[in-house]
C-alpha positions, 0 to 999 in steps of 0.5 A, a space after each residue: 421404409 414404412 412403404 417398403 415393409 407394407 409392400 414387400 413384408 405384409 406378414 410383419 405384425 403391427 407391433 413389429 411394424 411400430 418397432 421399426 417405425 420407432 427410430 424414425 419417430 425418435 429422429 423426427 422428435 429430436 429437433 434442434 434447440 431454439 436459440 433461446 433454449 440453447 442459451 438457457 443451458 449453463 456451462 458445465 463446471 468442467 468446461 473451459 469457458 466456465 473454468 476461465 470465467 471462474 479463474 478471472 473472478 478469483 483474480 478479481 477477488 484477490 486483486 481488489 481485496 473483495 470479500 468472498 461474499 461478493 459472489 452472492 450479492 444480488 447486483 453482482 449476480 445480475 451483472 454476471 447474468 447480463 454478461 453471460 447468461 450461461 455462466 452459473 457463479 459458484 458459491 463463496 465456499 468454492 472460491 474460499 476452498 478451491 479457487 483462491 488456494 489454487 491461485 495462491 499455490 500457482 503464484 507461490 510456485 512462480 515466486 519460488 522459481 524467480 527467487 531460486 534464480 536471483 543472487 541478491 535480494 532484500 526484505 521489508 518487514 512490518 508488524 501491524 494490528 488489525 481492527 480486530 486487535 490481532 497482531 501480524 507480521 508481514 514479510 516482503 521481498 525485493 529482488 532483481 531478475 533479468 535486470 527488472 526490479 520485482 517484489 512480492 509479499 511473501 507472508 503475513 503471519 499472526 503474532 500470538 506471543 509478546 513482541 520481543 526482539 527474540 520472538 520477532 527474530 525467530 519469525 524472520 528466521 522462519 521466513 528465510 528458511 521457508 522461502 529458501 532466501 539464504 545466499 552463501 557468503 552474504 547477509 540479507 538487508 532488511 528495511 523496518 520501522 524504527 521500533 527497538 524490538 524489530 531493530 534488535 531482532 534484525 541485528 541479532 540475527 546472523 543471516 540478516 543485515 544491515 537493518 535499514 530504518 524506513 526513511 518515511 517512518 524516520 521523517 514521521 517520527 521527526 515531524 511528530 516530535 515537532 507537532 508535539 511541542 506544547 505551543 504547536 499542540 495548542 495551536 493545532 487544538 485550536 484549529 481542530 475545534 474550528 474545523 470540527 465545528 464547520 464539519 458538524 454544522 450544515 449551517 456553518 458549512 453553507 455559510 462558509 461556502 457563501 463567504 468563499 464565493 464572496 471573497 473569491 476563494 477556492 471552494 475547498 472544504 476544511 480538512 480535519 487532521 488525524 492525530 497519528 498522522 502528522 502530514 494531515 496536521 500540515 494539510 489542516 493548517 494549510 487549508 485553514 490559512 488558505 480559507 482564514 478570511 472566509 472562516 473569520 467572515 462566517 464566524 463573526 459576520 453571519 448572524 445565523 452562526 454567531 449565536 451557536 459559536 461557543 468555545 471557538 476562537 480564531 487564531 491570534 496574529 502570533 498564532 497565525 504567524 506560527 501556523 504559517 511558519 509551521 507549514 513552511 518548516 514541515 513542507 520539505 518533510 511532506 515533499 520527501 515523504 510523498 517522493 519516497 512513498 511514490 517511488 517505484 525504483 530503489 530509494 536507499 541511495 536517496 536517504 543520505 542526500 535527502 537527510 542532508 537536504 532536510 537538515 540544511 532546511 532546518 537551520 534556524 532562520 528566525 526566532 519564532 521557528 527555532 524551537 520547531 526546527 531544532 526539534 526536527 533536526 535533533 531527532 533526525 541528526 542525532 538518532 537516525 542512521 548513526 551506526 558506522 557500518 550502516 553509514 558506510 553501506 548507505 554511502 556505497 549505495 549513494 555513490 552508485 547512483 549517478 544522481 548523487 555520486 559526488 557525495 559532497 558531505 564526504 571529504 576527498 580522502 573519505 570519498 577516494 577510499 569509498 570508491 576504492 572499496 567499491 572497485 574491490 567489491 566489484 572485481 571480487 564479484 565479477 573477476 576479470 577473465 
């Protein structure tokens, strides 16, 4: 083009000539970016790639209960820069104000859609206190959709007023109304702990019932009654002192490891219990009995420890026997608690058979463990699941479970009447054409 102008249009001025040349020069200057420069450019916030990664980070924060500040951590930023240098991590404010609320709204709509399609559901509720001493109530729903068991945590709301049964009942009613859980001609079963206020709250609410005490919590109360017996409490205190001594002294811990090696015992660390969790008392005693020879050898024969051992004594033969008996008595409760806590299918049908099994294991077999077994049996048999309507409800659930349908605890006439009631209910629910 430049040569053409010079040959055919000599009358064009130099300025005009340059203006014609300008597009050519601009085109020449507009070079393709290098690979390094191309990757130095970040994604636009509106791009599909940026939205996808940001959404995945929101799920990461939500699923793993991470603080919003994790996106500002140096190590996290380094990780993201290594994975994709073109992605700029948004601020913590963006995640707290936009991403997580958006994820909540999306999840809530999906749950509401599911609940609208299901005919039957059940609730679980629990009140708890945070480390900041703020009280909350959590409500969870369980339902069946397309023959699949599903569950969702509907809400966790603060409780500012006194935890009276009337106040808790009002909170439960609000949850039922807000999530549109009420179904015609039926009430909603609710599983709770055994606190009187929440039990009364459910029983006093027309839309709810029956109230079903959490079986794991029921076992917890029975076991705590056993470990609160004076003789057992003193035994646990004595073992706790020994365990604490070995935990706080590196010298003692090293001496114990040496004795374990010499006596060919498992190299297990001693376990300290948490007073509010009875199963940790069982674990502490089991580990103490397992390591008793090494503990005795370290405390009595290691010259570096003997001068430091004050206020600590080994269990006497009588106490040692009591510890072994207590472990055996609590073993069924620990096994059942672990089973109920890890089960992913409905467990209501297991309550009566497991309760019966535990009560049979609590029949006194020898004198020394009689008091412990009686304490557990009395708490479990006389105070739990004694309401006639609740018992019938539990019996129906057990009868529908192929594993327990024989219900050996019922006499023949009661069993026959139970199955007739079930057949009537099924025919009313699914009338024959």
